[in-house]
N, C-alpha and C positions, 0 to 999 in steps of 0.2 A: 801724679803730676809729669807735666811732656815738656819736652824740649820748647816748643814754640805751639802756641793757639792752635788749635783746629782744623783744617782746610771749609767744613761744612758744623754750620750746630746747626738744626732744627727748633722751632719750637712747637707752636697750637697756629699759629696762622703764619708762619717766614719761614723762608729758607733762607742762612745767612751764608755765605761759602766766598771764598778767593772766587775773580774774576777770570775766565777766560776767553781768547779772544774771540769764541765765541759769541760772544754779550755785546760786544760795540754797540750794532743796530741798535741793541736793545737800553743801552747806556744811552747811546748817543737821544734818541729817544726821551727817552724818560727825562734827562735834561734840558734839552729843546724845550719839553712843554712847559718848563719850571722856570724860564729864565728870567719873569718878572718878580718871582716869591727867591728865588735864590742869589738872583747878585745883590742886596745887601745886607746879606748875611757871609755869600762864598766867596774870598776873591780870588778862587779859581774860575768863578762864574764870568768874570770881569771877558775874560779870554776868549769867551760861548759868543755865537754856537758854532765849534771845530767840525773839518768835515770827517769824515766813519775814520779815515787812514789816519788823521791825528789819535780818533778812541781805539781806536789799536792800537798804536804805538802808544800810547798811556798807559794802557793791559800788560799790553808787554812790559813795561816799568815794572807796572806794578805787582805782577805775577812774577816778574825776578826777585822784585825785593821780596815780598812773602817767603820766596820759595830758599831764598838765602838766610832766611832770620833775622832780616834788618829793618823788615815795617813791615804792616800787616794788612792790607787792603780788603775790606769783604762789600762784596752788593746783596744786597734787601730785595730777596726774592721775592711772588706771592710764590704759595704752595706747593706750584706745579712748575711756578720759576720758566712761567712766558713773559712775565710782565716785571719790570721794572722797580720796587717803590721807591731805592730810596741805594747810598752810600753811607755805608760806617769804616772803622777801623782801629785796631789796636797799633796807634802808634805813639813809635819808640823816641823818641824829640825828649821829652823828659831826662832822659838818663837811666842810668841800671837801676834795675826792683822796681821801673814806672811803668806800665803803657795808660796812654792817652785813648779815653776812646772819645772817637768823633762821631760828625750823624746828616745827613741830609736826607730827609724826604720830600718826592716829588709833588709837585703843586697840589694837583687833586688826589691825595691820598693823608694830606695832616688831619690832625686833630682828630682819628682815628685809635693812638694810643701805636701808635708802628716803634716809634722811637723809640720809647720807655719798653715796647718786648726786645727790642733791638738793647740798648744797652746791657736791659736785665742779664741779656745774655751771655755778651759780652761779658760783664763784668766778673760774670761767674766762670768765662773761659779763662781771664785772667788770669784771676787766684789759685785757678790750676794748671798752669803753665809756670814751668821750674824759674824760684829765684824773681817773682812779681809778688810783693807783699806792700803795694799801692797804685790805686788806679785814682787819673784825673779825669774830668768831664769841667770843661772848659767853653765858657758862651757871655756872649756881648752882653754886660751890664741889664742892656736895654727889653733882651729879648725876654722875655717873659715865661713863652711857654718851653723857654730849651732851656732854662732853670728849674719849671716844674720835673724835669724827669731824675736828676741828679739828687731832688730833695724827697722825693717820693723812692728814690728806692734806698734811701739810707743813706746819702753821701752827706758831704761835713762841711759848709760852707768855711773854705780857708784862707781866703785872702780875695782881696781885687786889685789889678793887678791896673797899673794904667798905662794904657795904649793907645796908640793913632789910628786907625780913628776914634777906636771904640773902648773903651775899657772893657775889664774882660773879666768875671767870676773865676773862684780855682775853687772846684767841687773835688774831695776826694776824700778816698774810703781805708786804710791801713789792715782790714783786717776780710776773710771769707765772710763774703753774704751767708746766712740761714737759707738753707731748703728747706 
């Protein structure tokens, strides 16, 4: 077991790693090219597009949070790390013993299994982290593609939270997945 999740995870097609300040331009390009796709589901996308300096400052905060063990933001890269496929995280907002997986995939890379591959890798990493007994994935109730991911990975639909502007499904796993 580790004190907090790893900085870098490699899968068959992806590199999932802590952001670096040098990633700012790639992050900006991935978000800017996907705004119509991201805005309906990602509240932060309402403030986009941001300039490159804003991206650098955001990355600075995320790196600081990661290094301090407070929250874990990751980039999803192509295997050669030349292209941002999306963003993800193991978020601590649900309290001790729980990590919540969040994810977004750039518009031209959806429906290729990248979110599932990412969530599977992060679920394993979460359960290899000291003190983590529960992993959650939350998504809008009408986001059928996103809900298919935790279902495919063996998560259980635990509850539906009433929320504005959209109700949220809470998917949970409370035991380590088989390898």
